[in-house]
Each structure stands twice: as structure tokens, then as C-alpha cells.
matplotlib code that plots the C-alpha trace (Angstrom):
import matplotlib.pyplot as plt

x = [-9.3, -6.2, -6.1, -5.8, -2.8, -4.4, -7.6, -10.3, -12.1, -15.1, -14.2, -10.5, -8.8, -7.0, -4.9, -6.5, -4.7, -4.3, -2.9, -3.5, -2.3, 1.3, 1.3, -0.8, -2.9, -6.4, -7.3, -6.8, -8.9, -11.1, -14.1, -12.3, -11.3, -14.7, -16.3, -14.2, -14.9, -18.6, -18.2, -16.4, -19.7, -22.3, -20.6, -20.4, -23.9, -26.3, -28.2, -27.3, -25.0, -26.4, -24.1, -25.3, -28.7, -27.3, -25.2, -27.7, -30.3, -28.0, -27.7, -25.1, -21.9, -22.5, -26.0, -24.6, -23.4, -27.0, -28.4, -29.7, -27.0, -28.5, -26.7, -23.0, -20.6, -17.4, -16.2, -13.8, -11.4, -9.1, -8.5, -6.2, -6.4, -3.3, -3.0, -2.1, -3.2, -5.3, -5.1, -7.9, -7.9, -11.0, -12.7, -14.5, -18.1, -19.8, -18.6, -17.0, -17.9, -14.5, -14.6, -18.1, -17.3, -14.1, -15.8, -18.6, -16.0, -13.6, -16.4, -18.3, -15.2, -13.7, -16.9, -17.0, -13.3, -13.2, -16.2, -14.9, -11.4, -12.4, -10.5, -11.1, -9.7, -8.7, -8.0, -6.4, -3.3, -5.1, -7.1, -6.9, -4.0, -4.6, -2.6, -3.9, -3.5, -3.2, -1.5, -1.4, 2.0, 1.0, -2.4, -0.6, 2.0, -0.6, -3.0, 0.0, 1.3, -2.1, -2.6, 1.0, 1.1, 0.2, 3.3, 5.2, 3.3, 5.2, 8.3, 9.1, 12.0, 10.4, 10.5, 14.3, 15.2, 12.5, 10.1, 12.0, 9.0, 6.4, 4.1, 4.0, 3.4, 0.6, -1.0, -0.8, -2.3, -5.1, -6.1, -5.8, -9.4, -8.9, -8.1, -9.6, -7.0, -9.5, -12.1, -9.8, -7.8, -9.9, -13.7, -16.7, -17.7, -20.1, -17.3, -16.9, -19.9, -17.5, -15.9, -17.2, -14.7, -16.5, -15.5, -11.8, -9.5, -9.8, -6.0, -6.6, -7.8, -4.4, -2.9, -4.2, -1.7, 0.9, 3.8, 2.1, 1.7, 5.3, 6.6, 4.6, 5.5, 9.2, 9.4, 7.9, 8.7, 11.6, 9.3, 6.1, 6.8, 6.8]
y = [63.2, 61.2, 59.1, 55.4, 53.8, 50.5, 50.6, 48.4, 46.4, 44.1, 40.3, 41.1, 40.1, 42.4, 42.5, 45.1, 46.2, 49.1, 49.8, 52.1, 55.7, 56.1, 52.3, 52.4, 49.4, 49.2, 46.1, 45.9, 43.0, 40.1, 42.4, 44.7, 41.8, 40.3, 43.6, 43.9, 40.3, 41.0, 44.1, 42.2, 40.3, 43.0, 45.7, 43.5, 44.3, 46.9, 47.2, 49.9, 48.9, 49.3, 47.2, 49.0, 47.5, 44.0, 44.3, 46.3, 43.7, 41.0, 39.2, 36.4, 37.0, 33.8, 35.0, 38.2, 36.1, 35.2, 38.7, 40.0, 42.4, 42.8, 42.1, 41.5, 44.2, 42.0, 38.5, 37.8, 34.9, 35.4, 37.7, 38.3, 40.8, 41.7, 44.3, 47.2, 46.2, 43.9, 42.0, 41.0, 39.0, 40.1, 40.1, 43.1, 41.9, 45.1, 48.4, 50.4, 47.5, 47.4, 51.1, 51.1, 48.1, 49.7, 53.0, 51.3, 49.1, 51.9, 54.3, 51.7, 50.4, 53.9, 55.1, 52.1, 52.3, 56.0, 55.9, 52.9, 54.3, 57.9, 59.3, 61.4, 61.7, 59.2, 55.7, 54.3, 55.4, 57.1, 55.4, 51.6, 50.2, 47.8, 45.6, 43.7, 39.9, 38.7, 35.3, 32.0, 32.2, 35.6, 34.1, 31.3, 33.5, 36.0, 33.3, 31.9, 35.2, 36.3, 33.1, 32.9, 36.5, 35.7, 33.6, 36.9, 36.9, 33.9, 34.1, 37.7, 36.6, 33.6, 35.2, 35.7, 32.5, 30.1, 28.2, 26.1, 24.3, 23.4, 21.6, 24.5, 26.9, 24.8, 24.6, 28.3, 29.2, 26.6, 28.5, 32.0, 33.1, 36.3, 35.1, 32.7, 30.0, 28.1, 28.3, 26.6, 24.2, 23.5, 23.4, 25.5, 28.1, 31.1, 33.4, 31.2, 33.2, 36.1, 34.1, 33.2, 30.5, 29.6, 33.0, 32.1, 29.8, 26.1, 25.8, 27.2, 23.8, 22.4, 24.5, 22.0, 22.2, 24.5, 22.9, 24.1, 27.6, 27.8, 26.5, 29.1, 31.9, 31.1, 30.3, 33.6, 36.0, 37.7, 38.4, 39.5, 40.9, 44.6]
z = [13.2, 12.5, 9.4, 10.2, 8.6, 8.2, 6.1, 7.7, 5.0, 5.1, 5.2, 6.1, 9.3, 11.8, 14.9, 17.2, 20.4, 22.8, 26.2, 29.2, 28.9, 30.1, 30.1, 33.3, 34.4, 33.0, 35.0, 38.7, 39.9, 38.7, 38.4, 36.0, 33.8, 33.8, 33.0, 29.9, 28.9, 29.2, 27.1, 24.4, 24.0, 24.6, 22.6, 19.5, 18.4, 17.1, 20.4, 22.9, 25.7, 29.3, 31.5, 34.6, 34.2, 34.0, 37.1, 39.1, 38.5, 39.8, 36.5, 36.9, 35.0, 32.9, 31.9, 30.3, 27.4, 26.6, 26.3, 23.0, 21.6, 18.1, 14.9, 15.3, 14.1, 13.9, 14.3, 17.1, 16.7, 19.7, 22.6, 25.6, 28.4, 30.4, 33.2, 31.0, 27.5, 25.4, 22.1, 19.7, 16.5, 14.5, 11.2, 9.7, 9.3, 8.2, 6.9, 9.9, 12.2, 13.9, 14.5, 15.9, 18.1, 19.5, 20.2, 22.2, 24.0, 24.9, 26.0, 28.1, 29.8, 30.4, 32.0, 34.3, 35.2, 35.8, 38.1, 40.0, 40.5, 40.9, 38.0, 34.9, 31.4, 28.7, 29.8, 26.7, 24.8, 22.0, 19.3, 19.0, 16.9, 14.0, 11.7, 8.7, 8.9, 5.3, 5.2, 7.0, 8.7, 10.1, 11.3, 13.0, 14.6, 15.9, 17.2, 19.1, 20.3, 21.7, 23.7, 24.9, 26.1, 29.7, 30.2, 31.0, 34.3, 35.6, 33.4, 32.2, 30.0, 28.3, 24.8, 25.0, 26.9, 25.8, 28.0, 30.6, 32.2, 29.5, 31.9, 34.4, 31.6, 30.1, 33.6, 34.1, 30.7, 31.2, 34.4, 32.9, 32.6, 30.7, 27.2, 24.7, 25.4, 27.5, 24.7, 22.3, 24.5, 27.6, 27.2, 26.2, 28.8, 28.8, 27.6, 24.5, 23.1, 22.5, 19.7, 16.2, 15.3, 12.1, 10.6, 10.8, 8.8, 9.4, 10.0, 13.5, 14.4, 13.7, 16.5, 19.0, 21.9, 23.4, 21.4, 18.2, 19.7, 20.8, 17.5, 15.5, 17.8, 17.7, 14.0, 12.9, 15.6, 13.7, 10.8, 12.6, 16.1, 16.7]

ax = plt.figure().add_subplot(projection="3d")
ax.plot(x, y, z, "-o")
ax.set_aspect("equal")
plt.show()
């Protein structure tokens, strides 16, 4: 087993991310995205994961975020799903909590995806990647980066050329259902149960609009990107 470069310690914060093997898409439609969102909630607990029973019984998507998942393994502060990768900002809640959560998440989603799309083999590009988040500027940059990530769907070169239409961008992000942007900037929704905002620094509350996000991303990109 490969030794992880970043040691995962209780009460510390981390950027967790991974992408599809060979940069292939891991989400093809709304159902794929929603399945992963549901798993972000259900896998974050000590109870076994049996998503098939939820869907086979016709449990509404919104109701999945009310099921008993047991004691939480980690705290999730932000997330974003893109077609071929995902980003999470998390806090290690219990010893080996992140590793247990990610193993459950990757296994459950890979089994679902491979069956649906009639494929075999690994879905993700090896083990999940992790970076320690240990200071306020990095927190602010990462929180901004995660939530601004979907802009590349409508403007692939926005990072290099800046955002040209702020209102259009804000409208797009407000309607992007597969990140925690809506949970911070729009309104509470069933998916908000994925997050435990109280476990994260209070200065997140100061990042209260897209201007703050863009400022923090631009200001610290040279230092933290990559």
C-alpha cells in the first residue's frame, strides 16, 4: 500500500479531490450527480451503506438526507462535483475517518457507475488526493476555488482572462446544483445536510458574495493553485 504524503490528523482540515481514470467522465447525467451527492451524506457515518434499498423502495431524493447514517466520520465544509472530478473541503473528525469515508464513497459510487454503464475496473485515478489546509488565506482561497470551479463550463478561460460578465456568472453558479454554493449563498435545501458548517472557521461567513470569492481566488492563486 502506498504511503500517503499528507498525514490525516484529527481536528485538522484537508482538501480532498480525485478524478476519473484517464481523465474520463465520472458523471454523465443528473442521476449520476445526485447519486454521488446522496452518497456524500450517507457514506459519512458508521452505518452500512445500502443505497439500492433507498432507490428500490422509491424513497424521494430529498428524503435520503434524513436517513440514519450513524455517527459521522468527518465534517464536510464545501464540495463541488464536475464531470470528471470532484473537490471536498473536510475536517478529520475521528481517527482514520477521512480514509473510511472515502473508501465507502469510492466503493459505493464505483459499483453503481460500473453497473449502470456496463463497465469493469477502477473508476477513479488511484487513491484520493489530499492537501493539508492550515491557514486562513489558504482556507479562503480553497473555499473560493471549490465554489467557482463550475465557471469553466460556461467560460473555459475565466481563470486566465478573468470573469467578463459577473451577473451571468453569478446566475449560473446559483443554478448549479452539484456544489455547496447554493447552501451558502442561496437557501437551505435537503442537500445542505451534507455540510457541518459549525465545524469550520467563522471567517467563512465573511465570504458572502461572488465578489469575495473572486477576490480571494485571484489574490492567492499564485501561492496555492496546483
